[in-house]
C-alpha positions as CSV (number, residue, x, y, z in Angstrom):
1,M,-22.0,6.5,34.8
2,N,-25.9,6.4,34.4
3,L,-27.9,3.7,32.1
4,V,-30.2,6.2,29.9
5,L,-32.8,5.0,27.9
6,I,-33.9,6.3,24.6
7,G,-37.0,5.4,22.2
8,Y,-40.2,6.5,21.1
9,R,-43.1,7.0,23.2
10,A,-44.8,3.8,24.3
11,T,-41.9,1.5,24.1
12,G,-41.6,0.9,28.0
13,K,-38.7,3.2,28.6
14,S,-40.2,4.4,32.4
15,T,-41.6,0.9,33.2
16,V,-38.3,-1.2,32.4
17,G,-36.0,1.9,34.0
18,K,-37.8,1.7,37.2
19,H,-37.6,-2.4,37.3
20,L,-33.7,-2.1,36.4
21,A,-33.7,0.7,39.1
22,L,-35.3,-1.6,41.5
23,K,-33.1,-4.8,40.1
24,M,-29.6,-2.6,40.4
25,N,-30.6,-0.9,43.9
26,V,-29.8,2.5,42.0
27,R,-32.1,5.8,41.7
28,F,-34.5,6.5,38.9
29,F,-34.9,9.6,36.9
30,D,-37.6,10.0,34.4
31,T,-36.8,13.1,32.4
32,D,-40.8,13.5,32.1
33,K,-41.6,13.5,35.5
34,V,-38.7,16.2,36.1
35,V,-40.3,18.4,33.5
36,E,-44.0,18.0,34.9
37,K,-42.8,18.7,38.7
38,K,-41.0,21.7,38.0
39,A,-43.9,23.0,35.6
40,G,-46.5,21.6,38.4
41,M,-48.8,20.0,35.6
42,S,-48.5,17.5,33.2
43,I,-47.2,17.2,29.8
44,A,-50.3,17.1,28.2
45,D,-51.3,20.4,30.3
46,I,-47.8,21.7,29.4
47,V,-48.2,21.6,25.4
48,T,-51.7,22.5,25.6
49,K,-51.0,25.8,27.3
50,H,-47.4,26.4,25.9
51,G,-46.8,24.3,22.8
52,W,-44.2,21.6,21.8
53,D,-41.3,24.1,21.9
54,F,-42.0,25.3,25.4
55,F,-42.0,21.6,26.4
56,R,-38.7,20.8,24.5
57,A,-37.0,23.8,26.1
58,R,-37.9,22.5,29.6
59,E,-37.3,19.2,28.5
60,K,-33.2,20.4,27.9
61,E,-33.3,21.7,31.3
62,A,-34.1,18.5,32.9
63,V,-31.6,16.9,30.7
64,R,-29.0,19.1,31.9
65,E,-29.8,19.0,35.4
66,L,-29.4,15.3,35.4
67,E,-26.1,15.7,33.2
68,E,-24.3,15.3,36.8
69,Q,-26.2,11.9,38.2
70,T,-24.1,9.1,38.6
71,G,-25.2,5.4,39.4
72,A,-28.7,6.0,37.9
73,V,-31.0,4.8,35.7
74,I,-32.5,7.4,33.6
75,S,-35.5,7.1,31.4
76,T,-35.7,10.0,28.6
77,G,-39.0,11.7,26.7
78,G,-39.4,10.1,23.1
79,G,-38.0,13.3,21.4
80,V,-35.1,14.0,23.7
81,V,-33.3,13.0,20.2
82,L,-34.4,15.7,18.5
83,D,-31.8,17.9,20.0
84,Q,-28.1,17.1,19.7
85,E,-27.1,18.6,22.6
86,N,-29.3,16.4,24.6
87,V,-27.7,13.5,23.3
88,D,-24.2,14.9,23.8
89,S,-25.2,16.1,27.7
90,L,-26.9,12.2,28.2
91,K,-23.5,10.9,26.5
92,K,-21.1,12.8,28.8
93,N,-22.0,10.5,31.7
94,G,-24.0,7.5,30.2
95,F,-24.6,4.8,28.1
96,L,-27.6,4.8,26.0
97,V,-29.8,1.8,25.4
98,W,-32.5,2.3,22.5
99,L,-36.0,0.3,23.2
100,K,-36.9,-0.3,19.7
101,A,-40.2,-1.4,19.3
102,P,-41.9,-2.0,15.9
103,P,-44.5,0.8,14.8
104,N,-47.5,-1.5,15.4
105,D,-46.7,-2.2,19.0
106,I,-46.1,1.3,19.6
107,I,-49.6,2.1,17.8
108,T,-51.6,-0.6,19.8
109,R,-50.3,1.1,23.1
110,L,-50.8,4.2,22.0
111,N,-54.5,3.5,21.1
112,T,-54.9,1.3,24.6
113,K,-57.4,3.1,27.2
114,R,-56.3,1.4,30.2
115,P,-56.5,2.7,33.9
116,G,-53.5,4.4,34.9
117,T,-52.5,5.1,31.3
118,I,-50.9,8.1,30.7
119,I,-52.7,10.4,28.1
120,R,-49.5,11.3,25.3
121,P,-50.7,14.6,23.4
122,Q,-50.2,13.9,19.8
123,F,-47.8,15.3,17.9
124,T,-50.0,16.2,14.9
125,D,-53.7,16.6,13.6
126,W,-53.3,13.1,12.0
127,D,-54.6,10.0,13.0
128,I,-52.4,8.4,15.5
129,V,-51.3,5.8,12.2
130,E,-50.0,8.2,10.3
131,E,-48.6,10.4,13.1
132,T,-46.7,7.4,14.7
133,T,-45.5,6.1,11.2
134,N,-44.0,9.5,9.9
135,M,-42.4,10.5,13.4
136,V,-40.9,6.5,13.8
137,N,-39.1,7.2,10.3
138,E,-37.9,10.5,11.3
139,R,-36.6,9.5,14.6
140,Y,-35.4,6.2,14.3
141,P,-32.0,7.1,12.5
142,L,-31.8,9.4,15.4
143,Y,-32.0,6.9,17.8
144,E,-30.0,4.4,15.9
145,Q,-27.1,7.1,16.1
146,A,-27.4,7.8,19.6
147,A,-27.7,4.8,20.9
148,D,-24.9,2.4,22.4
149,Y,-26.7,-0.7,22.5
150,T,-30.1,-1.7,21.1
151,V,-32.8,-3.9,22.4
152,E,-35.2,-5.1,20.4
153,T,-38.3,-5.2,22.1
154,A,-41.1,-7.0,19.9
155,S,-42.9,-9.9,21.7
156,K,-40.8,-9.2,25.0
157,N,-42.5,-8.0,28.2
158,I,-40.7,-5.8,30.9
159,V,-39.0,-8.4,32.6
160,K,-37.2,-9.8,29.4
161,V,-36.3,-6.8,28.2
162,G,-34.7,-5.6,31.6
163,E,-33.1,-8.9,31.7
164,E,-31.4,-8.5,28.3
165,I,-30.2,-4.7,29.3
166,Y,-29.4,-6.2,32.7
167,Q,-26.8,-9.0,30.9
168,Y,-25.4,-7.1,28.4
169,L,-24.3,-4.4,31.3
170,A,-23.0,-7.4,33.5
171,E,-20.8,-8.8,30.4
172,S,-19.6,-5.3,29.2
173,G,-18.3,-4.5,32.3
174,K,-20.8,-1.5,32.4
175,L,-22.7,-2.8,35.3
176,I,-19.7,-2.4,37.5
177,K,-19.2,0.8,36.4
178,I,-23.1,2.3,37.0
179,L,-22.6,0.7,40.5
180,K,-19.7,1.6,41.2
181,K,-20.5,5.1,40.6
182,Q,-23.8,4.6,42.7
183,N,-21.7,3.8,46.0
184,N,-19.2,6.6,45.4
185,N,-21.8,9.3,46.0
């Protein structure tokens, strides 16, 4: 079994995923990084040169590639839930946790220009507030439907979100399933 993190962009999936993988001593995979590595360019460059449909097709390939992994933490791109086949593939061998952030938190993170910040291409020509509001309204029902467990991230740092997920996994018996699979690989 894998722990799979889903949620809108800038909700902390990759950061929390790395934290949990380290804590659990398991492998970490990021579908966006898998796509970038295979394409030899950033997602921003992929989208600029080839468009969102091309990126989504590469994302689907990455999800299928990771379907056979066991005992890992997998961070997904924010749009992975737009394709039901992706969700089905991730659920075959994964427990899906939705990192649910308030839209205002997402907008603040997307507008922050810190060193090392990932540049995320916009989906539309709208301003970031309008785009995020519309996308959140479209995607939140899809995350809710796909999720096995939801963590509200408002006013929580990475460690607190990670601990909440870890505690749930431990209490539900899912942690042992993830760790057991890891040891049998």
